[in-house]
C-alpha positions as CSV (number, residue, x, y, z in Angstrom):
1,X,-61.3,-63.7,-26.1
2,X,-60.0,-62.7,-29.6
3,X,-56.8,-60.7,-29.6
4,X,-57.0,-57.1,-30.9
5,X,-54.2,-55.6,-32.9
6,X,-53.8,-51.8,-32.5
7,X,-55.6,-49.9,-35.3
8,X,-52.5,-47.9,-36.1
9,X,-49.4,-49.9,-36.9
10,X,-46.8,-48.8,-34.3
11,X,-43.1,-49.6,-34.3
12,X,-43.4,-51.4,-31.0
13,X,-46.7,-52.3,-29.3
14,X,-48.3,-54.2,-26.6
15,X,-51.9,-55.3,-27.1
16,X,-53.9,-56.6,-24.1
17,X,-50.8,-58.1,-22.6
18,X,-50.9,-60.1,-19.4
19,X,-47.8,-61.3,-17.7
20,X,-47.2,-62.8,-14.2
21,X,-44.2,-64.1,-12.4
22,X,-44.5,-67.2,-10.3
23,X,-44.3,-66.2,-6.7
24,X,-41.6,-67.6,-4.5
25,X,-43.1,-69.7,-1.8
26,X,-42.2,-71.4,1.4
27,X,-45.0,-73.9,1.7
28,X,-47.6,-71.3,2.8
29,X,-51.2,-71.1,1.6
30,X,-49.9,-68.6,-1.0
31,X,-48.1,-71.4,-2.8
32,X,-48.9,-71.6,-6.5
33,X,-50.0,-67.9,-6.7
34,X,-48.4,-65.6,-9.2
35,X,-47.4,-62.0,-9.0
36,X,-49.2,-60.0,-11.7
37,X,-46.8,-57.7,-13.6
38,X,-48.8,-56.6,-16.6
39,X,-52.6,-56.7,-16.5
40,X,-54.3,-56.1,-19.9
41,X,-51.5,-53.6,-20.8
42,X,-51.5,-51.6,-24.0
43,X,-48.7,-49.5,-25.5
44,X,-48.0,-48.0,-28.9
45,X,-44.5,-46.6,-29.7
46,X,-44.0,-44.8,-33.0
47,X,-40.7,-45.2,-34.9
48,X,-38.2,-42.7,-33.7
49,X,-39.9,-42.1,-30.3
50,X,-37.8,-41.6,-27.2
51,X,-39.8,-43.2,-24.5
52,X,-39.1,-42.8,-20.8
53,X,-40.5,-45.6,-18.7
54,X,-40.8,-45.0,-15.0
55,X,-42.6,-46.7,-12.1
56,X,-41.9,-48.1,-8.6
57,X,-39.3,-50.8,-8.1
58,X,-40.8,-54.2,-8.9
59,X,-43.5,-52.8,-11.2
60,X,-42.2,-54.8,-14.1
61,X,-40.3,-52.2,-16.2
62,X,-37.5,-54.7,-17.0
63,X,-40.0,-57.4,-17.8
64,X,-41.7,-55.1,-20.3
65,X,-38.4,-54.5,-22.1
66,X,-37.6,-58.2,-22.1
67,X,-41.0,-59.0,-23.7
68,X,-40.1,-57.0,-26.8
69,X,-37.1,-59.2,-27.5
70,X,-38.7,-62.5,-26.4
71,X,-36.6,-63.0,-23.3
72,X,-40.0,-63.3,-21.7
73,X,-43.3,-64.4,-23.3
74,X,-46.7,-63.0,-22.3
75,X,-49.4,-65.3,-20.9
76,X,-52.0,-63.4,-22.9
77,X,-52.1,-60.7,-25.6
78,X,-49.6,-59.8,-28.3
79,X,-46.2,-58.1,-28.4
80,X,-45.7,-56.5,-31.8
81,X,-42.9,-55.2,-34.0
82,X,-44.2,-53.2,-37.0
83,X,-47.6,-54.8,-36.5
84,X,-46.2,-58.3,-36.6
85,X,-46.3,-60.6,-33.5
86,X,-42.8,-61.0,-32.2
87,X,-43.7,-64.6,-31.4
88,X,-43.5,-65.3,-35.2
89,X,-40.0,-63.9,-35.5
90,X,-36.8,-65.9,-34.9
91,X,-35.3,-64.7,-31.6
92,X,-31.8,-64.1,-33.1
93,X,-33.1,-61.9,-35.9
94,X,-35.5,-60.1,-33.6
95,X,-32.7,-59.3,-31.1
96,X,-30.6,-57.9,-33.8
97,X,-33.5,-55.5,-34.8
98,X,-34.5,-54.8,-31.2
99,X,-31.4,-54.6,-29.0
100,X,-31.8,-55.0,-25.2
101,X,-29.2,-53.8,-22.7
102,X,-29.7,-55.1,-19.2
103,X,-28.7,-53.1,-16.2
104,X,-25.9,-55.5,-15.2
105,X,-24.5,-56.5,-18.6
106,X,-22.5,-59.7,-19.3
107,X,-19.5,-59.9,-21.5
108,X,-17.9,-62.8,-23.3
109,X,-14.5,-64.2,-22.7
110,X,-11.9,-62.4,-24.7
111,X,-10.8,-58.8,-25.4
112,X,-12.8,-55.7,-25.6
113,X,-12.2,-55.8,-29.4
114,X,-13.5,-59.4,-29.6
115,X,-16.6,-58.4,-27.7
116,X,-17.3,-55.5,-29.9
117,X,-16.9,-57.6,-33.0
118,X,-18.9,-60.5,-31.7
119,X,-22.1,-59.7,-33.7
120,X,-20.0,-59.8,-36.9
121,X,-19.1,-63.5,-36.3
122,X,-22.7,-64.6,-36.7
123,X,-24.3,-65.7,-39.9
124,X,-26.7,-62.8,-40.0
125,X,-23.7,-60.4,-40.4
126,X,-21.5,-62.6,-42.6
127,X,-21.5,-60.1,-45.4
128,X,-21.1,-57.0,-43.4
129,X,-17.7,-55.3,-43.2
130,X,-16.1,-55.3,-39.8
131,X,-15.3,-51.9,-38.3
132,X,-11.7,-51.0,-37.9
133,X,-9.9,-50.5,-34.7
134,X,-10.0,-46.7,-35.3
135,X,-13.8,-46.9,-35.7
136,X,-14.1,-49.0,-32.5
137,X,-12.0,-46.6,-30.5
138,X,-13.9,-43.6,-31.8
139,X,-17.2,-45.2,-30.8
140,X,-15.9,-46.0,-27.3
141,X,-14.6,-42.4,-27.1
142,X,-18.1,-41.0,-27.9
143,X,-19.4,-42.9,-24.9
144,X,-16.7,-41.6,-22.6
145,X,-14.9,-44.9,-22.7
146,X,-12.0,-44.0,-24.9
147,X,-9.5,-45.0,-22.1
148,X,-10.4,-48.6,-22.4
149,X,-7.8,-50.4,-24.5
150,X,-9.2,-52.7,-27.2
151,X,-6.8,-55.4,-26.1
152,X,-8.0,-55.4,-22.5
153,X,-9.7,-58.5,-21.2
154,X,-13.4,-57.7,-21.1
155,X,-14.0,-59.6,-17.9
156,X,-11.7,-57.1,-16.0
157,X,-14.0,-54.2,-16.8
158,X,-16.1,-52.4,-14.2
159,X,-19.9,-52.6,-14.4
160,X,-20.0,-49.1,-15.8
161,X,-17.4,-49.9,-18.5
162,X,-19.3,-53.0,-19.4
163,X,-22.5,-51.0,-19.8
164,X,-20.8,-48.7,-22.3
165,X,-19.1,-51.7,-24.1
166,X,-22.4,-53.4,-24.6
167,X,-24.1,-50.2,-25.8
168,X,-21.3,-49.7,-28.3
169,X,-21.7,-53.3,-29.5
170,X,-25.4,-52.7,-29.9
171,X,-24.9,-49.5,-31.9
172,X,-22.5,-51.3,-34.2
173,X,-25.3,-53.7,-35.3
174,X,-27.6,-50.7,-36.3
175,X,-30.8,-51.9,-34.7
176,X,-34.2,-50.5,-35.2
177,X,-34.8,-50.0,-31.5
178,X,-32.8,-49.8,-28.3
179,X,-34.2,-51.1,-25.0
180,X,-32.1,-49.6,-22.3
181,X,-32.5,-50.8,-18.7
182,X,-30.9,-48.4,-16.3
183,X,-28.0,-47.8,-18.7
184,X,-26.3,-45.2,-16.4
185,X,-26.8,-46.8,-13.0
186,X,-23.1,-47.4,-12.5
187,X,-21.8,-44.3,-14.3
188,X,-20.4,-41.0,-13.1
189,X,-22.2,-37.9,-14.3
190,X,-19.9,-37.2,-17.3
191,X,-20.1,-40.8,-18.5
192,X,-23.9,-40.9,-18.0
193,X,-24.3,-37.8,-20.0
194,X,-22.3,-39.3,-22.9
195,X,-24.5,-42.4,-22.9
196,X,-27.7,-40.5,-22.8
197,X,-26.5,-38.2,-25.6
198,X,-25.7,-41.3,-27.7
199,X,-29.3,-42.5,-27.1
200,X,-30.7,-39.2,-28.2
201,X,-28.4,-39.3,-31.3
202,X,-29.7,-42.8,-32.1
203,X,-33.2,-41.2,-32.5
204,X,-32.1,-38.1,-34.3
205,X,-29.5,-39.4,-36.6
206,X,-30.7,-43.0,-37.3
207,X,-34.4,-42.6,-36.8
208,X,-34.2,-45.3,-34.2
209,X,-36.6,-45.9,-31.3
210,X,-35.5,-45.8,-27.7
211,X,-37.3,-47.2,-24.6
212,X,-35.3,-46.1,-21.6
213,X,-35.9,-47.3,-18.0
214,X,-34.3,-45.1,-15.4
215,X,-34.8,-44.0,-11.8
216,X,-32.5,-41.0,-12.5
217,X,-34.1,-37.6,-13.1
218,X,-33.4,-37.3,-16.8
219,X,-35.1,-35.3,-19.5
220,X,-33.7,-35.4,-23.1
221,X,-32.7,-32.0,-24.4
222,X,-32.5,-32.8,-28.1
223,X,-35.6,-34.9,-28.6
224,X,-39.1,-34.6,-27.1
225,X,-39.6,-37.6,-24.9
226,X,-42.8,-39.6,-24.4
227,X,-43.3,-40.5,-20.8
228,X,-45.1,-43.6,-19.5
229,X,-45.5,-44.8,-16.0
230,X,-46.0,-48.5,-15.2
231,X,-47.8,-49.2,-12.0
232,X,-50.3,-51.8,-10.9
233,X,-49.9,-53.7,-14.1
234,X,-51.1,-50.8,-16.4
235,X,-49.2,-48.2,-18.4
236,X,-50.3,-44.6,-18.1
237,X,-49.2,-41.8,-20.5
238,X,-47.8,-38.9,-18.5
239,X,-48.2,-35.3,-19.7
240,X,-44.9,-33.4,-20.1
């Protein structure tokens, strides 16, 4: 069946996407079956939208985010960035434009400073000026993480501290879109508020696009969110 590109070029889009995970088996008759995650799913996200993505556990919300940065590939359909199939884009360049923050982030060996500056060691950022220590500290402070010394070994950070470190690192690369997977799951209320405020500011101040997966009861106060629910392999727009 020919693939259909959305009529209106969206910033991020899914067009007739099907994706299934192989089902874990134990030699039963179900062996070889797959668990359908997305079933002919369509989605259009405009540039600058703040999208809240909800749905039951296991519905595939994390998988959907991972499709946009090619950490997963659809079995059918197209995943698009500015109307271009992401399958045609080099993964490294794509992931700089569309930054994915997983729920349990990983950090590299080295200090907090080295982790924040890691993107500036890659060829794509060879000509970009590195932020100063003062700029790094100010950014961490805006995420309620100003108490983390830049010289601290990143591997000693808590999960919540790692979440904010990785968000700060993503913001430093000035992406077009942020894909946030439960970014406040390990945070206290004040820290969570700082992270969500930063996500809203990314939309308002930078014109960036946000896709936020969260089980928490959160409604942005400075931007008007677009709410989708993923269930049964399909995406449904939810009225405010």
